[in-house]
Backbone as JSON Lines, residues from 0, in Angstrom:
{"i":0,"aa":"M","n":[-4.81,-6.34,5.83],"ca":[-4.94,-5.59,5.07],"c":[-6.52,-6.07,4.59]}
{"i":1,"aa":"D","n":[-7.11,-6.68,3.11],"ca":[-8.05,-7.19,3.0],"c":[-8.98,-8.12,3.61]}
{"i":2,"aa":"C","n":[-8.63,-8.9,5.19],"ca":[-9.32,-9.31,5.45],"c":[-10.09,-7.88,6.91]}
{"i":3,"aa":"L","n":[-9.3,-6.6,7.14],"ca":[-9.84,-5.29,7.32],"c":[-10.83,-5.31,6.39]}
{"i":4,"aa":"M","n":[-11.27,-5.46,4.99],"ca":[-12.06,-4.84,4.3],"c":[-13.0,-5.22,4.01]}
{"i":5,"aa":"N","n":[-12.71,-7.21,5.1],"ca":[-13.73,-7.71,4.86],"c":[-14.61,-7.41,6.23]}
{"i":6,"aa":"G","n":[-14.52,-6.66,7.02],"ca":[-14.67,-7.31,8.89],"c":[-14.67,-8.09,8.98]}
{"i":7,"aa":"V","n":[-13.55,-8.51,8.9],"ca":[-12.9,-10.01,10.09],"c":[-11.74,-10.0,11.27]}
{"i":8,"aa":"G","n":[-12.16,-9.81,11.93],"ca":[-11.1,-9.03,13.61],"c":[-9.08,-10.27,12.97]}
{"i":9,"aa":"V","n":[-8.47,-9.2,13.09],"ca":[-6.97,-9.21,12.45],"c":[-6.61,-8.95,13.76]}
{"i":10,"aa":"G","n":[-6.18,-9.88,14.35],"ca":[-5.11,-10.13,16.04],"c":[-3.58,-9.58,15.14]}
{"i":11,"aa":"F","n":[-2.94,-8.62,15.56],"ca":[-0.71,-8.24,15.38],"c":[-0.63,-7.35,16.38]}
{"i":12,"aa":"S","n":[-0.15,-8.03,16.27],"ca":[1.23,-7.19,17.39],"c":[1.65,-5.36,16.77]}
{"i":13,"aa":"T","n":[1.97,-4.7,18.23],"ca":[2.43,-3.42,17.54],"c":[4.11,-2.44,17.8]}
{"i":14,"aa":"H","n":[4.33,-4.15,18.12],"ca":[5.68,-4.14,18.59],"c":[6.76,-4.2,17.38]}
{"i":15,"aa":"W","n":[6.62,-2.89,16.84],"ca":[7.9,-3.41,14.9],"c":[8.95,-2.98,16.06]}
{"i":16,"aa":"R","n":[10.15,-3.76,14.98],"ca":[12.11,-3.75,14.92],"c":[12.49,-3.4,14.21]}
{"i":17,"aa":"G","n":[11.08,-3.54,12.96],"ca":[12.52,-2.41,11.97],"c":[12.48,-1.39,11.86]}
{"i":18,"aa":"T","n":[13.33,-0.49,10.39],"ca":[13.32,0.64,10.64],"c":[12.91,1.6,9.72]}
{"i":19,"aa":"A","n":[12.19,2.33,9.47],"ca":[11.86,3.54,8.85],"c":[12.29,4.6,8.03]}
{"i":20,"aa":"T","n":[12.69,4.56,7.07],"ca":[12.97,6.13,6.9],"c":[11.73,7.09,5.82]}
{"i":21,"aa":"A","n":[12.58,8.07,5.97],"ca":[11.51,8.34,4.77],"c":[12.08,8.17,3.39]}
{"i":22,"aa":"P","n":[11.08,8.96,2.39],"ca":[11.62,8.15,0.46],"c":[11.94,9.78,0.11]}
{"i":23,"aa":"N","n":[12.81,8.95,-1.27],"ca":[12.66,9.56,-1.26],"c":[11.65,10.55,-2.74]}
{"i":24,"aa":"K","n":[10.75,11.59,-2.4],"ca":[10.14,11.83,-3.12],"c":[9.64,12.72,-4.69]}
{"i":25,"aa":"E","n":[11.42,12.05,-4.6],"ca":[11.74,12.57,-6.65],"c":[11.94,11.69,-7.31]}
{"i":26,"aa":"D","n":[11.96,10.58,-6.5],"ca":[12.44,9.18,-6.87],"c":[11.0,8.12,-7.48]}
{"i":27,"aa":"T","n":[9.66,8.26,-7.84],"ca":[8.23,8.23,-8.39],"c":[7.49,7.14,-9.66]}
{"i":28,"aa":"E","n":[7.11,6.1,-8.3],"ca":[6.71,5.81,-9.98],"c":[5.21,6.22,-9.96]}
{"i":29,"aa":"T","n":[4.05,5.48,-10.83],"ca":[3.11,5.71,-11.27],"c":[2.41,4.5,-11.29]}
{"i":30,"aa":"F","n":[1.19,4.57,-9.75],"ca":[0.14,3.27,-9.32],"c":[-0.95,3.41,-10.4]}
{"i":31,"aa":"I","n":[-1.51,2.62,-10.64],"ca":[-2.85,2.99,-11.31],"c":[-3.33,1.28,-10.35]}
{"i":32,"aa":"I","n":[-4.33,2.65,-9.42],"ca":[-5.02,1.19,-8.07],"c":[-6.61,0.75,-8.74]}
{"i":33,"aa":"P","n":[-5.82,-0.15,-9.15],"ca":[-7.11,-1.33,-10.02],"c":[-8.49,-1.34,-8.99]}
{"i":34,"aa":"D","n":[-9.52,-1.17,-10.03],"ca":[-11.03,-1.5,-8.42],"c":[-11.74,-2.43,-7.86]}
{"i":35,"aa":"S","n":[-10.85,-2.99,-7.07],"ca":[-10.32,-3.94,-6.24],"c":[-10.38,-4.09,-5.2]}
{"i":36,"aa":"R","n":[-10.68,-5.15,-4.21],"ca":[-10.0,-4.85,-2.8],"c":[-8.79,-5.47,-3.33]}
{"i":37,"aa":"E","n":[-8.35,-5.77,-3.67],"ca":[-6.75,-7.3,-3.83],"c":[-5.95,-5.08,-4.51]}
{"i":38,"aa":"G","n":[-6.87,-4.53,-5.57],"ca":[-6.36,-3.08,-5.9],"c":[-5.7,-2.03,-4.92]}
{"i":39,"aa":"W","n":[-6.98,-2.02,-4.06],"ca":[-5.96,-1.08,-2.91],"c":[-5.39,-1.87,-1.59]}
{"i":40,"aa":"V","n":[-5.19,-2.93,-1.21],"ca":[-4.37,-4.11,-0.35],"c":[-2.67,-3.74,-1.18]}
{"i":41,"aa":"E","n":[-3.01,-3.62,-3.04],"ca":[-1.33,-3.83,-3.2],"c":[-0.62,-1.81,-3.08]}
{"i":42,"aa":"S","n":[-1.92,-0.54,-2.91],"ca":[-1.8,0.5,-3.01],"c":[-1.46,0.16,-1.63]}
{"i":43,"aa":"L","n":[-1.59,0.23,-0.56],"ca":[-0.63,-0.06,1.05],"c":[0.32,-0.17,0.61]}
{"i":44,"aa":"I","n":[0.48,-1.98,-0.25],"ca":[1.88,-2.73,0.36],"c":[2.8,-1.78,-0.45]}
{"i":45,"aa":"M","n":[2.91,-0.88,-1.68],"ca":[3.32,0.03,-2.31],"c":[3.77,1.48,-1.12]}
{"i":46,"aa":"L","n":[3.18,1.75,-1.23],"ca":[2.96,2.48,-0.15],"c":[4.09,2.41,0.97]}
{"i":47,"aa":"M","n":[3.63,1.43,1.54],"ca":[4.74,1.11,3.13],"c":[6.12,0.46,2.88]}
{"i":48,"aa":"C","n":[6.08,-0.08,1.93],"ca":[7.47,-0.22,1.26],"c":[8.04,0.7,0.75]}
{"i":49,"aa":"A","n":[7.41,1.54,0.51],"ca":[8.33,2.73,0.27],"c":[9.62,3.48,1.43]}
{"i":50,"aa":"Y","n":[8.8,3.5,2.61],"ca":[8.64,4.42,3.66],"c":[9.83,2.88,4.39]}
{"i":51,"aa":"I","n":[9.92,1.15,4.33],"ca":[10.43,0.79,4.84],"c":[11.48,-0.62,3.96]}
{"i":52,"aa":"D","n":[12.64,-1.98,3.92],"ca":[12.94,-2.17,3.06],"c":[12.16,-3.71,3.38]}
{"i":53,"aa":"S","n":[11.37,-4.18,3.33],"ca":[10.43,-5.06,2.93],"c":[11.43,-6.62,3.01]}
{"i":54,"aa":"P","n":[11.38,-7.9,3.73],"ca":[12.03,-8.65,3.52],"c":[11.31,-9.5,2.44]}
{"i":55,"aa":"K","n":[10.25,-9.72,2.41],"ca":[9.23,-9.91,1.3],"c":[8.23,-9.17,0.17]}
{"i":56,"aa":"Y","n":[9.04,-7.64,0.37],"ca":[8.43,-7.55,-1.52],"c":[9.43,-6.61,-1.61]}
{"i":57,"aa":"G","n":[10.55,-6.27,-0.54],"ca":[11.42,-5.92,-1.31],"c":[11.74,-3.84,-0.79]}
{"i":58,"aa":"K","n":[11.69,-2.75,-1.46],"ca":[11.98,-1.7,-1.51],"c":[11.77,-1.11,-2.09]}
{"i":59,"aa":"N","n":[10.9,0.33,-1.91],"ca":[9.56,0.51,-3.45],"c":[9.73,2.14,-3.7]}
{"i":60,"aa":"K","n":[9.69,2.69,-4.78],"ca":[9.97,4.25,-4.47],"c":[8.88,4.59,-4.87]}
{"i":61,"aa":"F","n":[8.65,5.8,-4.34],"ca":[7.22,6.58,-3.4],"c":[6.51,6.71,-4.54]}
{"i":62,"aa":"P","n":[5.72,5.92,-4.08],"ca":[3.96,5.67,-5.63],"c":[3.22,6.6,-5.13]}
{"i":63,"aa":"L","n":[2.72,7.18,-6.63],"ca":[2.07,8.29,-7.38],"c":[1.03,7.22,-7.55]}
{"i":64,"aa":"F","n":[0.05,7.77,-7.0],"ca":[-1.76,7.28,-7.28],"c":[-2.09,7.44,-8.49]}
{"i":65,"aa":"D","n":[-3.1,6.72,-8.59],"ca":[-4.36,7.22,-10.2],"c":[-5.09,6.63,-10.13]}
{"i":66,"aa":"Y","n":[-6.53,7.29,-9.52],"ca":[-7.5,6.97,-8.8],"c":[-8.68,6.83,-10.23]}
{"i":67,"aa":"S","n":[-7.83,6.74,-11.29],"ca":[-9.26,7.1,-12.61],"c":[-9.73,5.37,-12.88]}
{"i":68,"aa":"A","n":[-9.38,4.17,-12.4],"ca":[-9.51,3.44,-13.59],"c":[-10.19,3.29,-11.77]}
{"i":69,"aa":"I","n":[-10.55,3.85,-10.59],"ca":[-12.17,3.25,-9.83],"c":[-13.85,4.35,-9.91]}
{"i":70,"aa":"R","n":[-14.47,2.83,-10.08],"ca":[-15.6,3.08,-10.57],"c":[-16.52,4.72,-9.32]}
{"i":71,"aa":"K","n":[-17.2,5.25,-10.03],"ca":[-17.83,6.81,-9.53],"c":[-18.38,5.58,-8.47]}
{"i":72,"aa":"A","n":[-19.65,6.68,-7.23],"ca":[-19.85,6.76,-6.21],"c":[-21.62,6.12,-6.4]}
{"i":73,"aa":"G","n":[-21.79,5.15,-6.16],"ca":[-22.71,4.34,-6.74],"c":[-22.94,3.24,-7.82]}
{"i":74,"aa":"L","n":[-21.7,3.27,-8.11],"ca":[-21.88,2.44,-9.36],"c":[-21.31,0.88,-9.01]}
């Protein structure tokens, strides 16, 4: 994701063999998204890991995103 946000071409396979499950949206955790590319990447990982049990990151609670740390447009 970080490379894609920089305009870099990234090759990947869409043939995923894992299992996605619906998260418990009542079991949540709030994540304040930092004002950086890395913050956006981390938020995407958290969201994806609410649906899958990642070998690298594990399984997360369903994230509630707080965008208050993101600077206003044009700043």
